[in-house]
N, C-alpha and C positions, 0 to 999 in steps of 0.2 A: 797712709796718714789720715787723720781725721780732719776733714775740711770744714764741717759745720755740725752743730748740735742744736736741736730744738727740743725743749722740754715743756710739757703742759700738764697742769693740775697734779704735780708731784709734790705732795706735802704742802709746804708754804710757797712753792714756786707756782704762780698762776700761769704765766706764759713767758718763755724766754727763748731767744734765738742768738746763737753765737757763731761767728765764723773765725776760724783759726788760720794762722799763717803756717809756714813750713817749720819754723824753728822753735823758739822758746816762748811759751805763753804762761803767764802767772795769774793766779787768782788770789786776791787778798780781801780782807774784810774782818770785822769784829768777830770774836768768838761767838758761835751760835747763830751767825747770820745765814747759814745754809750752804756753805761751801761744799761740805761733804755730800750734799744732795746731788751736786753735779757729777761727782764720781759715782754715786749710786746709779744715776741715770745711764752712765756709760757702762757700768757693770750689768745693768738690765739688758743693754743691747748686746752684751757678750754672753747672755744666757743665764745670768744669776737668777736666783729664786725671787719672784715678785710678790711681795707681801701686800695684801689689799689695804693694809693700814697706811701704805704710802699714798693712797689716793687722797687728794685734797678734800677736806670736809665739805659735804654738800654736793660733790660731783659724782658722776657714775663711772668715770673712767679716767685714767691718767696715761700719758704716752711720752715716749722718748724716741727720737729718730736722729740718725746721723748719716752723713755722707763721707765715704772713704775714697781716697785715691790710692790705687793699688800699684805697687811695683810689679814687674813681670814675674819675679820669683814668688812673691806672695800670691799673685793671681793664679799661678800654676798650682800652688798648694791648696788654695781655696776651691779651685775648680774640681780637684779630686774629691773634696768633701761634698761639693754641690752635686757631683755625679750620682750620689745616692738618690737624688730626686728624679733621675732619669736623664737620658741623653739630650733632651730638648732644653735643659736648664743650663744655659751658657752664660758665664759671667764676663763682664768687661772690666776695664781698669777703673770704672766708676761704680762703686758699690753703695747701695742705700739700704740701711737696716732700720726697721721700725718695730717697736715693742709696745703693746697696749695692755694695760692692766684694767680689768673690769671688776666692778663691785658685784656684779650679778653672774659671773661666769669665769671660766678659766682665762688666763692671760694668753695672748696671741703674739706670734712673731712673724715678721715679713722680711723677705730679702728681695729687693727690687720689685716690690709690690706683690710678690707671691708668698702666700702663707706657707711656712715651713715648720717642721718639728723643732721644739726648743733645744733638743740635743744638737741640732745642726749649728746653732749659735754657740753652744758650749765648745764644740769642736773647732769652730772658726776662731774663737776668741784669742787663744794663744798666738795665732799667726798675725793678729791685728794689733794687739796692745800688750805691752809688758806692764803689769799693774803692781804698784807698791803702795798699799794702803797705809794708813797711820799706824805707827809702831811696827812697821815692817822690819826695822832694825833688830827687833827681838828674834825674828826668824833666823838670824845669823847664829844664834845660840843653840838652835835645834839641829842635832846631827843629821836628821833626815832631810832638812832643808839645805844643809851644807852640801850634802851629796847631790841634791837636785841642782844646786848652783854649779858644782863641778861638772856635772853631766852636760849642763847647758854650754859651758865654756868648751868642754872637750868635744862637743858634737856627738855625744854618746847617748842621747836621750832615746833614740830608736833602739839602740843595742840594749839599754837598760830596760826598756819596755819589753823587748823580746825575752830577756832573762826573767822578768816578772811573770810574763805569760807562761813561760816554760816551767817556772817554779810552781805556780798555782796549778798547772796541769799535772805536774808530777805529784803534788800533794793529793790531788783528786785521785790519781791512779793508786797511790799508796793506801788511801782511805778505802777505796773500792776493793783493793787487794786484801786488806785486813778483814773487811766484812765478808768477802767471798771465802776467805780461808776458814772462818768459823762455820760457814754453811757447808763447805766441802767436807769438813771433818765428819759431819753427820749425814752427808748426802746419801750414802748407801742405806743407812738405817731408815731415813725418810722414804727412800724409794721402795724399800720392802714394805713399809707400813702402807704406802699408797697402793701397792699391788695387792696386798691382802684385803684392803678395803674395797678395791675394785672388784676382786673375785667374790667377796661377800655380797656386794650389791648385785653382781651379775647372777649369783645363785638365787637371790630373791626373785629375780626376773619380773620386776614390776613393770606394768604397762602405763602408758601416759594417762588414761582415764580410768584405770582399774579401781582406784580407791572410791571414786564417786559411784561407780556401778555397784561395788560391793556394799557400800553403805545403803544404797537404795534398795537392793535386793534383800538384805538382812532385815531392814525395817519392814519390808513387805511381808516377809515370812513370819515375823512376830505377830503381825495383824492376822494372818491366816491361822496361826495356832490358836488364837483366842476364838476364832469363828468355828474351828473344828469341833470344839466341845459342844456347841449348840447343834451342829449338824449331827453329831453322834447321838445326842439326846433324842432329836426328832426321829432319826433312823430307828433307834431302839423302840420308841413309842409305836412306830408304824410297823416295824418288823421284829418286835421283841421275841416272838415265839421262834424266829428263825436265827436269832443271834444268841448263841449259847452264853457268851460272856456278859450279856445284859439281861439275865433272868428276872431281875426286879421289874422289868417292863412286860413280862410275859402275860400276867393276869390282865393287865390293862388291854393289851393287844387282843387277847382272847375274848374278853368281854365285848369289845367293839365288834369283832367279827360275828360272835354269837348273836349279839343284839340285831345286827343287820340280817342275819340268816333267819332268825325266828320271825322277824317282822315280815320278811318276804314270804315265808311259808304260810303264815296265817292269812295274808292277803290273797294268796293263790287259792285258798279254800273257798273264798267268797266268789260267787259267780259274778259274771259281768252284767247279770240282770239288775243288780243293784246300781252299778255304775259302770258304764262301758270302759272308762279310763283306768279301772283298777288293775287289769292285767299289765298295762303300761307302767304303772307305779311299781309293780313287783319287779319288772325288768330294771327299772331305775335303781331300786335298792341293791339288786345284784351288781349293777354297773358301778355304783358308788363303792361297794366293797372291793371290787377289782381295781378301781382308780386309786383308792387309799393304799392298796398294796403296791400298785405300780409306782406311786410317789415314793414310797419307802424304798423300793428298789433303786430308784433314781438317786435319792439322797445317799444311799449306800455307795453307789459308784463315785459320787462326788467326794465322799469321805476317803475312799481308796486313793483317789487322785491327790487329795490334799496331803494325806499321810505320806504318799510317795514323794511329794515335793518337799515336805518338811524333813525328810531324811537327810537332805543336803545342808541343812541349816548349821549344824555343828561344824561341818567342814568349812563353810563360808566364814563363820565367826572366827574360827582358828586362823584363817588367812587374813581376815581383817585385823585381828590382834597382832599378827606378825608384821603387817605393813605399818600399823600405828607405832609399834615399838621402833621400827627402823626410822620412821619420821622424827621421833623424839630425839634421836641421836644427831639430827641435823637441824635442831632448833624448832622442830614442830612445823616446818614449812614443807609442804608436799612438792612444790616446784623445785626447791633447792635440792631435795632428795632425788627427784627424778632426773635432775641435771647433773648430779654429783659425778657420775661416771665421766661425762664430758669434761667437767672441771678437773678431775683427776688426770685425765689425758693431757690437759693444758699444763698442769703442775709438773707432770713428768717431763714435758717438753722444756719447761723452765729449768728444771734440774739439769737437763742436758746442756742448756745454754749456759747455766752457771758454771758447769764443769768446763765447757769449751772456753768461756771468757776467762776463767781462772788460769787455764793453761796458756792463753794468749798474753795475759797481763805481765807475766814474768819477763819475757823478752822485751815487751814494750817499755816496762819500767827501766830495764837495763839500758836500753837505747836512749831513753829520756835522761837518765842520770849522766850518761856519757856526754850527751849534747849539752846539758846544763853545766857540767864541769868545764867543757871546752869554752862555752860562751862566757861563763862567769870569769874564768881566768883571762880570757881575751879582753873582756870589759875592764877588769882590774888593771891590766897592763896599760891600757889607754888612759885610764884615770890617773895612774901614777905619773905617766909622762906629762899629761896635761897639768897636773898639780904643780909640777916644778916650774912650768912656764907661767902659770897663774900666780904663783908666789912672787916671781920676779916682777911681773907687770903690776901687781897690786902694790908692791913696795915702791915702785916708781910713781904710781899715781898718788899714793899716800904721802910721798915726799912733796908733791905739789900742793897737798892739803895740810901743810904745816905739821907733818909727822915724818920729818926727815930721818929720824933714827929708828923708825919702826921696822921691826922684823916680823914678817908674817909667815906662818907655817901652816901647811895642810897636813895633818897627821892621819894616818890610817890605822884602824883597829879591826878586830875580828868580831863576828857576831856573838853576842852574849847568849848564855845558855837559856835564859828565860824568853828569848825571842823565838819567833816562828822560823824554823830552819829545817833543812834536810841534810843528811850526811851522804855525800856522793864520792865515788872513787874515780881515780884516773883510769880511763879505759885501757891505757897502755901499761899501767903499773898498779896492781891491786893493792899495794902497800901504801899508796899515796891517797889519802882521803881528806876532804875538806867539808866544812859546813857552809852551805849556801842558803841565804835568806831571800826574801822577796826582792831586795835591791842588789843582789849579788853577794860577793864574799866580803865587801868592804863596808866599814863604818868610818865616816869622816868627821873630823872636828877641826875647828879653826883655832889656832894658837897665836898669841901676840905678845911682843915686847914693844911697848910704846916708847920707851926711853933707853938711851944708851947705858950699857952696863947691867941691865935687868935681863933675867932669863925669860924665855918665852913661857907663857902659861896659858891655860885654856881661856878662850875669849870671854866667857861669862864671869871669869874671876877678876879680870884686869881692865876690861874696856869700860869707859864711861859712856854716857849717852851721846855726847858729842863725837867721841871716837867711833862709836857704832854708826853714827850718821855718815861720817866720812868714809868708813870702810864700805858701807852700803853703796855710797855714790861711786867709790872707786870700782867696786864690783860691777855696777851697772855700766860705768864708762867702758870697762874692758869688755863686758858682755855685748855692748852695743856694736862692737867691732866684729863680732862673730855671729850674732843672731841675725835672723831674717826679719826681725820685727823693727819697724821704723817709727813707732810711737811708744814713748815711755810716759807713764803717769806717776807722779810722786806726790804723796800726801805728807807734807811737812818733813821732807828729807833733810831739812836744815835744823831739825829739832836739836837743841842743846849746843848749837853753834852760834858764835857771835864774834864781834870785833873783826880783827884781821883775818881770822880763820873763815868768817862768813864771806869776806871778799874773795878768798881763795876758792871757797866752795862755789861761789857765783861764777868765778872765772872758769872753773872746771865744767859747770853746767853749760856755759857758753861754748866751750871747746867741744863738748859732747855733740852739740848740734851744728857745728860749723865745718864739719868735714865734707867737702864737696863730693868726694867719692862714695860717701856713705851718709846720705842726708838723714838726720834724726829729728823728729818732732818731740818736744817735751811739753806736757801740760802739768803744771804743778801748783799745789796750794802751798803758800809760804807765809811766814810771819817775819821774815828777814827783809829789811829794807834794801840791803845790798843785793840780795837775790832778785827782788822785785825790780830793781833798777836796771838789771842787765837784760830783762825780758824784751823780746821784740814786740809783744803786745801784752797789755796789762788790763785785766778785768777786775772790777771791784764787785763784790757780792755784799749787798746790804739789805737789811730788813726794815720795812716801814709799815705804818698803819695806813690803810686805805680809807676812802670816804665812807664805805659801807661798814666800817668797824672791824674789818678783817686784817690779819697780818699777811704781808706779802713780801717775798724775797725777789729782788731784782738783780740782774747781772748786767753790768754796764761796762762797755769798752771805754777806757779812759783816753782822753786826748792829753796833750803834754801838760796843760795846766792841772788837769785832773790827777795825773800821775804825781806831779809835784806835791799837790795837797795830800794825796793818799800816802805817799812815802813820808811826808812830814808827820802824818798821824801815826804811822808805824814807828817812827823814831822816838817821839816823846808823847804822842797823844794830843799835842797842842798844835793845831793847824794855823793858829793866828800868830805864833811866834816868828818874828822876822829871822832870827838866827836859825830856827829849825827849817824854815823855808829855804834859806841859803844853803844849808847842808843838803837838803833834798835836791835842790838844783845842781849842786856840785856832784852828788852821787850820779845823777842822770848824765851830767856832762862827762864825768870820768868814764862812765860806761860807754858813751858814744865815742869818746876819743880813743878808748882802748880798742873798740871794734874797728874804727877807721885805721888805727895804727896797724892792726893785724892784717887788714885787707891790703894796706900799702906795702907791708913787709912781704906779703905773699906775691904782690906784683913785682917788687924789687928782686926777689929770689928768682922769679920766672924770667925777668929781663936779664939777670946775671948769668943765666945758662948760656953755653956756647950756641952760636947761631944755628949750627947744624942740628942741635937738639930742639930748637924752637920751631924749626921748619915743619910744615905739615907734610906727613908722609904721602898724602893723597893729592898734594898740589905741587907742581913743578916750581923750582926756584924762581924762574923768570916771572911767574905770576906774583911773587912777593915783591920783586923789585921793580916791576913794570908799572906801578901806580905813579901817576904824576902828582905834583903837589896839590892841585885843586881836588883831585880824587881823594887823596889822603885826608884833606881837610873835611871833605864831605863825609867820609867814613867816620872821622872823629866826631863830627857834629851829630851824625845819626846815633852814634854810641852814647853821646851825652844826652841826646834827646830821649833815648830809650831809658837811661838811668833816671832822668828827671821824671818821666812818666811813672816809673815804678815807685819812686820816692813819694811823689805827690799823691798818686792813687792810693797808696797804702795809708797815708795820713787821712785822706778823704774817706776811705773805706772805714777806718776806725771810727771816725766821727759819725758816719752815716749809720753804722750799726747800732748806735745808741737810740735810734728812733724806733719805738715799738711798731710792730705790724708792717714794717717795710721789708720787703725781700729784695735782694740784689738781682735785678733782671738785666740781661746783657744784650747788646746789639752789635752787629758786625760793622756798621758804618758810623762814622763820627762827624757830626757837623762842626764847623769852626765858627766861633764868635769873636769879634774884636774885643780887646781889653777895654772895658769902660773906664772913663776918667772921672776924677772929682767925686769920689764916693768915700764915705767915712767908715764903711764896714767891710768885713771879709767873710762872706758866707762860704763855709768849707764843705757844704753838703750838696753842691750841684755837680752831679756826676753821671756819666753813662759808662757802663762796663760791657765787655764782650767776652764770651767763652767760645769754646770750640763747637758747642752743640746748641740746638734749639733756640734760635733767636725768637724771643717771645714778645717783648714789649719794651718800652722805654719808660723808666720811672724817674721822676724828678722830685727830689726831696725838697719840700717847701718849708721845712722847719729848720731854722739855723740853730745849731747847738752852741755856737760860739761866735763872737764878733771881736775883731781886733780894730781898735780905733787908731786914728793917726797919732794920738797923743800917748798911747801905751806902747812905747817902743820895746820895752822889756818883754811883753807878751809876744810881740812879733818875733823877737830874736829867739824866744823859746820854740816857736814854730819852726824857725829855720834850723835850729839844732835838732829838733825831732826828725825833720825831713832828711837831715844829713846822715842819720843812722841808716845803715844798709839793711833794709827790711825786704825779705823775699816777697815776691808778688805771685800768688798762686792763681792760675787759670784766668789771668787777665790778659786779654789779647789787645785791647786798645783802651785809651783813656781820654776823655774830654773833660777839661776842668776850666771853669771861668773864675779867676781870682780877681776880686774887686778890692784893690788897695787904694789908700789915700796917697797923696803926693809924697809924703815923707816915707811911707811904707814902700812905695814904688821905687824911691831912690835907694833905700836899703836893699831892696830886691835886686836892683841893677848892679849895685856894688858887689854883691856876693854871688849872684846867680846869672849874671848877664850872658855868660857863655853857655848856660845850661837850659835856658828857657826854651820851651818847645811849643809854646802856645802864643798865637798871634793876639 
């Protein structure tokens, strides 16, 4: 159950803190005041998408936080979800969730102060709250929602989820099988093509760096070819007479040698008496002639070597051309080509895997189809059985809501051809085949006859808005008895309902949360004064302008006078009309009397049981009869004292929570003060409370929200009537209250509560 809710900077809500009781809590206010924002804040805590537009203008972040009290069954379910965070994340019965929306970053979620993924909140949400937003009645007309409702009642949600998962898995299998079938048809042809390509590449025999080396060598040879012509020319010039193929250079070559020979002969005739160095010069000329010839021989050798090297050029260029052609087949990328053989090997392995997977999928699909057939049939059987029970229970609840002649039917149909479905056969009988969809083999629709003598027809054809509201409440009432959710939220579940029917709807809401064996908390937005009157606590949501020119929504817990005024507004809009105020008082009185009568009837029934059935199994009979008269009186006095503490503390608590920025802080010990005399006011906000954990501090509310004077007896009586309502008291271990009454008020107090007063 939700114990408290704090909202800050969410749209027009600046800061608001609410504490809820165990049972029925109503929110009222003018249209557009911001009631829906409270539900938005709870949805945020349950993992709903957080839009940054929700952040109050001018602020950088908005937040919502709530405290939940968990029952053992819900705690067990949530712990399984929390285990995803690891074995160290252990929950207790007290759960605190916080959600922060940031204008400059992603939203964040916290559970007990630990940041968690948003999905964790989404998974926990259905275990914490059953949410019916505005116009939820329309969902009753949706076949898919009808099926969800039936599964909730039948307890087949897990079975339906299993069918959905198996259906989706089978669809994936079938899609994969169809894709593989096309591949397998051509798999041998593909394999042959790959083998042929592999052999062709292997025959080419390309090496890793071969292309680069070839290109470098061919380029070098082209340069050598150009140089060879010059070398041959020089060779022929120097050795022309010795190179038959170069006869055009013979004359030049011969002239050079003749010139050098003649010059040397002439010099040798001259004696050294003219110049002693002349003989040396003759030797030099002969030496030059020999050197020129030697140079020619050397160049000739170089030409031979170059020609020998150039003989390979054609072969290299042919190889280069072959490699380049192969590269073009693979996109012109050398690395792709050189790795192609390895890629082909991988593709061949994939073909083998495809073949193997294709052969495996056949039996897998057959097994999945058989399992889906079994699960879908089993689920359908449970749904049909539950539908008959639900029809009877709904008709009973609708009779309590002024639909005494209503006939409610849940009709089953099959999946339409245009829906996503698969055809599966009975594993034991191949002639039996059924279509199964994502939700099983069933399609469910609600049918209704609201009046005697009329035939049942589809709900969307015959149900009015008010009838849909009553059907929705009847469904929620029945579901509350089988679900493990203890908090229900209704947004205008009374839409389209008024008059006597509204009284019956209010009574049904009251009954829904008054079952001691299955405690239910209801938070509801309502525009019905009858519904608001039966609430255990009543908040008003109102919008007002602040001193700084902003609009702000406040959520205020009403005291008895505030409830009278608000219900009067809801009745006629005129809070100053004496008649309207009287009607408002009467609604609250009737609601209180009805609750007291119900409690008394339950006590009478319990007392009417045989004594043997009232005895405690764990306590001997002697212990029941062995109490003497004073002990019995003391026991009765303690019981009355406890009840009085609960009544008064709840009234004080409501009043206290209207004071902004005060938090309820609890203490384990309680001082006692004497009752002051001769005072003219009643401050209702002096209180100390205690819980089971963390005694922190003692807070004294110094601002009185209401004063009851000695002359305003009617207001005082209203307080008495309010306290007389049986209002559950959550987490309060002890209460200390100083009530300061005038002499007249004290006299009235003594007349009505003298036996119940627990404060000195």
